[in-house]
C-alpha positions in Angstrom: 1.2 -19.5 1.9 -1.5 -21.6 2.8 0.5 -24.5 4.7 4.1 -24.2 6.2 6.6 -25.8 4.0 9.2 -27.8 6.2 12.4 -27.1 3.3 14.8 -29.0 5.1 13.4 -32.0 5.9 11.8 -32.5 2.1 15.3 -31.7 0.6 16.1 -34.5 3.4 19.4 -32.4 3.4 21.6 -32.4 6.6 22.7 -28.5 6.9 25.6 -27.4 8.8 25.6 -24.8 10.8 27.8 -22.4 13.2 26.9 -23.6 16.8 25.5 -20.0 17.6 23.5 -20.0 14.1 22.0 -23.8 14.7 20.8 -22.8 18.3 18.9 -19.5 16.6 17.4 -21.5 13.8 15.9 -24.3 16.2 14.5 -21.9 18.3 12.5 -20.4 15.3 11.9 -23.5 13.9 10.0 -24.7 17.0 8.6 -21.2 17.9 7.1 -21.5 13.9 5.8 -25.2 14.4 3.9 -23.7 17.0 2.6 -20.7 15.1 4.4 -18.1 17.2 5.2 -16.1 14.2 7.3 -13.1 16.2 9.4 -15.3 17.6 10.1 -17.5 14.8 10.6 -14.6 12.9 13.0 -13.3 16.1 15.0 -16.0 15.8 15.5 -17.0 12.4 16.8 -13.7 12.2 19.2 -14.1 14.2 20.1 -17.3 12.6 20.4 -15.8 9.6 22.5 -13.0 10.7 25.2 -15.7 11.6 24.8 -17.7 8.5 23.4 -16.7 5.0 22.7 -20.5 4.2 20.1 -20.9 1.9 17.5 -22.6 3.9 17.6 -20.8 6.4 16.8 -17.6 4.6 14.2 -19.9 2.7 12.4 -20.4 6.0 13.1 -16.7 7.5 10.5 -15.8 4.3 8.5 -18.7 4.7 7.9 -17.1 8.5 7.7 -13.9 7.2 5.1 -14.7 4.3 3.1 -16.5 7.1 2.9 -13.0 9.1 1.5 -11.2 6.4 5.1 -9.2 5.1 4.9 -10.4 1.6 6.9 -8.0 0.2 10.0 -8.7 2.6 9.0 -12.8 2.3 10.1 -12.0 -1.3 13.3 -10.4 -1.5 14.8 -13.3 0.9 12.7 -15.9 -1.8 14.6 -13.6 -4.2 18.3 -13.6 -2.8 18.3 -17.2 -1.9 17.6 -18.2 -5.9 20.6 -16.4 -6.4 22.3 -18.0 -4.0 21.4 -21.5 -5.0 18.8 -22.0 -8.6 18.1 -25.2 -7.8 15.5 -24.6 -4.9 13.0 -23.8 -7.8 9.9 -24.0 -5.0 11.1 -20.8 -4.3 9.4 -19.8 -7.6 6.2 -21.0 -6.1 6.1 -19.3 -3.1 6.7 -16.2 -4.6 3.6 -16.9 -7.0 1.3 -16.9 -3.4 3.3 -13.9 -1.9 2.6 -11.8 -5.0 -0.8 -13.1 -5.9 -1.5 -11.9 -1.7 0.2 -8.6 -2.6 -2.3 -8.1 -5.7 0.2 -8.4 -8.2 -1.2 -10.7 -10.5 1.1 -10.2 -13.6 4.6 -10.5 -11.2 2.3 -13.5 -9.7 1.3 -15.5 -13.0 4.8 -15.1 -14.0 6.6 -16.7 -11.0 3.8 -19.4 -11.1 4.7 -20.2 -15.3 8.5 -20.1 -14.4 7.8 -22.7 -11.8 5.8 -24.8 -13.9 8.3 -24.4 -17.1 11.1 -25.7 -14.3 9.1 -28.3 -12.6 6.9 -30.2 -14.4 6.1 -32.7 -12.2 6.9 -30.8 -9.2 5.6 -30.7 -5.6 3.2 -27.5 -5.8 2.3 -28.5 -9.8 -1.4 -28.8 -8.5 -1.5 -26.1 -5.8 0.2 -23.2 -8.8 -2.2 -24.4 -12.2 -4.9 -23.3 -9.3 -3.5 -20.3 -8.6 -3.3 -19.1 -12.4 -7.0 -20.3 -12.7 -7.4 -18.2 -9.9 -5.5 -15.3 -11.3 -7.2 -15.2 -15.0 -5.7 -12.6 -16.5 -5.5 -13.5 -20.8 -7.0 -10.5 -21.9 -6.4 -8.2 -19.0 -2.2 -8.0 -18.7 -1.6 -4.4 -19.4 -4.2 -3.3 -17.0 -2.9 -5.8 -14.7 0.8 -4.4 -14.9 -0.7 -1.0 -14.0 -1.8 -1.8 -10.9 1.0 -4.1 -9.9 3.2 -1.4 -10.4 1.0 1.0 -8.1 0.4 -1.7 -5.4 4.4 -2.8 -5.4 5.1 1.4 -5.0 2.3 1.9 -2.1 4.0 -1.6 -0.5 7.4 -0.1 -0.1 6.2 3.0 1.0 4.7 1.2 3.7 7.9 -0.2 4.7 9.6 2.3 4.5 7.0 4.6 6.9 7.5 1.3 9.4 11.3 1.2 9.3 10.9 4.9 10.1 13.0 6.6 6.0 9.8 8.8 6.0 11.6 11.1 3.9 12.1 8.4 1.2 8.3 7.3 2.2 7.3 10.7 1.0 9.4 10.8 -1.8 8.5 7.6 -2.9 4.4 8.5 -2.0 4.7 11.8 -4.3 5.8 10.3 -7.3 3.0 7.1 -6.8 0.5 9.9 -6.9 1.9 12.0 -10.2 0.7 9.0 -11.9 -2.2 8.5 -10.0 -3.5 11.2 -8.1 -6.9 10.4 -7.2 -5.4 7.0 -5.0 -6.7 8.2 -1.7 -4.8 6.0 0.3 -1.5 7.1 -0.9 -2.5 10.6 0.3 -3.9 9.2 3.4 -0.1 7.8 4.3 1.3 11.0 3.1 -0.3 13.2 5.9 0.5 10.2 8.3 4.1 10.7 7.4 4.1 14.1 7.3 2.3 14.6 11.0 5.2 11.9 12.4 7.6 14.5 10.9 5.7 17.2 13.1 4.8 18.7 9.7 1.3 19.3 11.1 -0.4 21.8 9.2 1.3 19.9 5.6 -0.8 16.6 6.6 -4.0 18.5 7.9 -3.6 20.8 4.2 -3.2 16.6 2.6 -6.0 15.2 4.5 -8.4 18.6 3.7 -7.5 17.8 -0.3 -8.7 14.7 0.0 -12.4 15.4 1.6 -12.6 18.4 -0.7 -12.0 16.0 -3.3 -13.2 12.4 -2.1 -16.1 13.7 0.7 -16.6 11.7 2.8 -13.6 9.3 2.9 -13.5 6.9 6.5 -9.9 6.9 6.6 -9.2 10.6 6.1 -11.7 11.3 8.4 -10.2 9.0 11.3 -7.0 10.7 10.2 -8.0 14.4 10.7 -9.8 13.2 13.8 -6.5 11.8 15.3 -4.1 14.4 14.3 -6.8 17.4 15.9 -6.7 15.5 18.9 -2.8 15.1 19.6 -2.4 18.5 18.9 -4.7 20.2 20.9 -7.4 21.4 18.9 -10.4 20.4 21.3 -13.6 22.0 20.1 -13.0 20.6 16.3 -11.7 17.3 17.7 -15.1 16.9 19.5 -17.2 17.9 16.6 -15.6 15.5 14.5 -15.6 12.9 17.0 -19.2 13.4 17.5 -20.3 12.9 13.7 -17.8 9.8 13.6 -19.8 8.3 16.7 -23.1 8.1 14.4 -21.1 6.8 10.9 -21.9 2.6 10.5 -19.5 1.7 7.7 -20.3 -1.3 5.9 -17.1 -2.7 5.5 -15.7 -5.0 8.3 -12.0 -3.2 8.2 -13.7 0.0 7.9 -15.6 -0.2 11.1 -12.3 -1.8 13.1 -10.7 1.8 11.3 -13.3 3.8 13.2 -13.3 1.9 16.5 -10.0 1.9 16.5 -9.8 5.8 16.3 -12.6 6.3 18.4 -10.9 4.5 21.1 -7.7 6.2 20.6 -9.7 9.5 21.7 -11.2 8.5 24.3 -14.8 7.9 23.4 -14.5 4.5 24.6 -18.1 3.5 25.0 -18.7 4.1 21.3 -15.2 1.8 20.1 -16.6 -0.7 22.8 -19.9 -0.6 20.7 -18.4 -1.3 17.7 -15.6 -4.0 18.8 -18.8 -5.9 19.9 -20.6 -5.6 16.8 -17.2 -6.9 15.0 -17.0 -9.6 16.9 -20.5 -10.8 16.6 -20.1 -10.6 13.0 -16.7 -12.9 13.2 -13.8 -10.1 12.7 -10.8 -11.4 13.6 -8.1 -8.9 12.9 -4.7 -8.8 14.2 -3.4 -7.8 17.6 -4.4 -4.8 17.4 -8.0 -5.6 17.9 -8.2 -7.7 20.8 -5.5 -5.1 22.1 -8.4 -1.5 21.6 -11.2 -3.8 22.0 -9.8 -5.2 25.6 -8.7 -1.6 26.3 -12.3 -0.2 25.4 -14.4 -3.4 27.3 -12.0 -1.9 30.6 -12.7 1.5 30.0 -16.6 0.8 30.1 -16.5 -1.5 32.8 -16.7 -5.0 31.2 -13.8 -6.2 33.0 -14.5 -9.8 32.2 -14.4 -9.3 28.3 -11.3 -6.8 28.9 -9.4 -9.7 30.5 -11.0 -12.0 27.7 -9.5 -10.4 24.9 -6.3 -9.2 26.7 -5.3 -13.2 27.2 -5.4 -13.1 23.4 -3.2 -10.4 23.0 -0.6 -12.0 25.3 -1.2 -15.3 23.5 0.1 -13.9 20.4 2.9 -11.5 22.4 3.7 -13.2 25.3 5.7 -10.3 26.8 2.9 -8.4 27.5 1.6 -10.5 30.2 0.6 -8.7 32.8 1.4 -5.5 31.3 -2.1 -4.1 30.5 -2.8 -0.6 29.3 -5.1 0.3 32.0 -2.4 -1.4 34.8 -1.3 1.8 36.1 -5.0 3.3 36.7 -6.1 0.6 39.7 -6.6 3.0 42.3 -9.4 2.2 44.9 -12.0 4.7 45.8 -11.1 4.5 49.8 -7.6 6.3 49.0 -8.4 8.9 46.5 -9.0 11.7 49.2 -5.5 11.1 50.7 -3.8 10.9 47.4 -5.3 13.8 46.3 -3.8 15.5 49.6 -0.5 14.2 49.6 -0.1 15.2 45.7 -0.8 18.5 46.6 1.9 18.3 49.1 4.1 17.5 47.1 3.4 19.8 44.5 3.4 22.8 47.1 7.1 21.3 48.5 8.6 20.5 44.5 11.8 22.6 43.5 11.3 22.1 40.1 8.9 22.7 37.7 8.8 19.3 36.3 8.6 18.1 39.5 5.4 20.5 40.1 4.2 19.4 36.6 4.5 15.9 37.8 2.3 16.2 40.7 -0.1 17.5 38.7 -0.1 15.0 36.2 -0.4 12.4 39.2 -3.4 14.2 40.5 -5.1 14.0 36.9 -5.1 10.2 37.2 -7.0 10.1 39.9 -10.8 9.4 39.7 -12.1 12.1 41.9 -14.1 15.3 41.3 -12.3 17.5 43.7 -8.7 17.6 41.8 -10.6 20.2 38.8 -10.8 22.8 41.7 -7.2 22.0 42.9 -6.4 22.8 39.0 -8.6 25.5 39.0 -6.9 27.4 42.4 -3.4 26.7 41.1 -4.1 28.0 38.2 -5.0 31.3 39.3 -2.4 31.6 42.0 0.7 30.6 40.6 3.0 32.9 38.9 5.0 30.5 36.7 3.6 30.0 32.8 4.0 27.2 32.2 2.6 25.6 35.4 -0.4 28.0 35.0 -1.0 26.6 31.4 -0.7 23.2 32.6 -2.9 23.1 35.3 -5.2 25.4 33.1 -5.0 22.5 30.3 -5.6 19.2 33.3 -8.8 21.8 34.0 -10.2 22.3 30.7 -10.0 18.0 30.2 -11.8 17.4 33.3 -14.3 19.9 32.9 -15.0 20.2 29.4 -14.7 24.2 29.5 -12.5 25.8 26.7 -9.2 26.4 27.5 -6.9 29.5 26.5 -5.0 29.4 23.4 -2.1 29.2 25.5 -2.6 26.2 27.1 -3.6 24.5 23.5 0.0 23.5 23.3 0.2 21.4 26.4 -2.2 18.5 23.8 1.2 17.0 23.0 2.8 17.5 26.9 -0.5 15.1 27.6 -0.6 12.8 25.3 3.3 11.7 25.4 3.2 12.1 29.6 -0.1 9.0 29.2 1.8 7.1 26.8 5.3 6.9 29.6 2.7 6.6 31.9 0.5 3.9 30.5 2.0 2.0 27.5 3.9 -0.4 29.4 4.7 -1.9 33.2 7.4 0.2 34.6 8.1 0.8 38.2 7.3 3.6 39.6 11.1 5.1 40.2 11.2 4.7 36.5 7.8 5.9 35.8 8.5 9.3 37.5 11.8 9.7 36.1 10.5 9.0 32.9 7.6 11.8 33.1 9.9 14.4 34.8 12.3 13.6 32.3 9.8 14.6 29.5 8.3 17.8 31.6 11.7 18.9 31.8 12.5 18.7 27.8 8.8 20.1 27.0 8.8 22.8 29.1 12.9 23.6 27.4 11.1 23.3 24.0 7.6 23.6 23.5 7.7 24.9 20.0 9.3 22.1 19.1 6.5 19.6 17.2 6.0 16.3 18.4 4.3 14.1 15.7 5.3 11.2 16.3 4.2 10.7 20.2 5.1 7.1 20.8 8.7 7.8 18.9 9.5 10.1 21.6 7.9 7.8 24.1 10.2 5.3 23.3 12.7 7.3 23.1 12.8 8.9 26.6 11.9 5.7 28.1 15.2 4.4 26.6 17.7 7.1 27.7 16.1 7.0 31.1 16.8 3.1 31.4 19.9 4.2 30.0 21.0 6.3 33.4 19.4 4.2 35.4 22.0 1.5 34.4 18.3 -0.8 33.8 19.5 -1.0 30.4 17.7 -2.5 27.4 18.8 -2.2 23.3 16.7 -0.4 21.4 15.2 -3.1 19.4 13.7 -4.3 23.0 12.4 -0.5 23.7 10.6 -0.4 20.2 9.5 -3.6 20.6 7.7 -2.5 23.7 6.5 0.2 22.0 5.7 -1.3 18.7 8.5 1.1 16.4 11.4 0.3 14.2 15.3 0.4 15.7 15.6 3.6 13.0 12.8 5.1 14.5 14.3 4.8 18.0 17.5 5.5 17.1 16.5 8.9 15.8 14.3 10.3 18.2 17.1 9.2 20.8 19.4 11.3 18.9 16.7 14.4 19.0 15.9 13.5 22.5 20.0 14.2 23.6 20.5 16.9 21.2 17.5 19.0 22.7 18.6 18.0 26.1 22.3 19.3 25.2 21.0 22.5 24.3 18.9 23.0 27.5 
């Protein structure tokens, strides 16, 4: 909203809270004043859950607005007005949020309402300036249609973030019924279908976008991630080759492309693009620094990687010491020894998941000899799963074409990679998570795993519970950056699959 407003101080009122609510409120406000918005929102939400005082809700709404969550912020400001009509400054905040969302017609209405109620209000000049910027005297009908479109798109995004994917599909389809060439909605719809495991439908939607709007960068990037995730190696490589030669004009599109290239392992190209963005003054959000750090590390620029990771930790203090490359720090001197140990572990393993774990850990070694080990195992084993897993890993190392039967193991590798690399875990927890995942995958190879991050979060949550290293679903969701409802949904899926083994 431009500047933070300490509402309880302006009003000069003493607020009476339940002791626990007061504690979280004060922690939230302390974090808010330090501009630590993640903690501010977390603590203020706790305070608001305990005490629906309008001042607490207003501060939470203000923090949400500062964090760019304008739609959620507006829902709270409206609730505040229902609880206390005298808090007219909420109309000013609502106007600002709507302007940030691009809902200019609604922004104008709230701004005019504030001026009507507060002729000499504290935000009078700012509100008049806002109305001058909006300037919609002769374009009200056009803006009203635009407002409805943007609002429905934002509602769909919130549903996606909260894991209500079927509702998001319904909302996006309603948008497209009226605006069939709103390509952003098509792209989001494809992502939702992919998260639901409906790969072919997701690809159909993206192909439709590219047929009607050739060169749509978001559709191309989404297609690449989808192809990579489901193991369509040759198609993914061809598309990645094309995209490496694309240089978008808009900085946001450049970030989308750099992020995508890093996701599929094209770290050198991503690194160059991230450096270009930084040179042009692009700051972005935490994900920018996360992927920039990752790409820099993978190309050997460890100094820059550490510098970018410090920016991540600055925004998310709990990520300290949890660099995404943290589990790949084998030293060159012990590579051959480790490979030998893992070969012994493979031979002595008595279960399929133990053998798959040994092969996966071999693949994490930076040693050329592992390729021949994978090929030897594939040729000698009679077990179909082990053979295809070894062939998949062999193809990943050598770049050779893999047999069709091994393609499905891209799901297996992707989720295993997330469980191994995504967050810091001790060795026992890593091994338990990986073995649990390999056991599930072996029993349900034909299942679609369209949201690998959610599957990884759910598996880690279940394993931690079994090991009595309990974490809440909210804590796991924070680590993997997925909503609580999504974690809950996939935990139920994991438990159901295990029960049917």
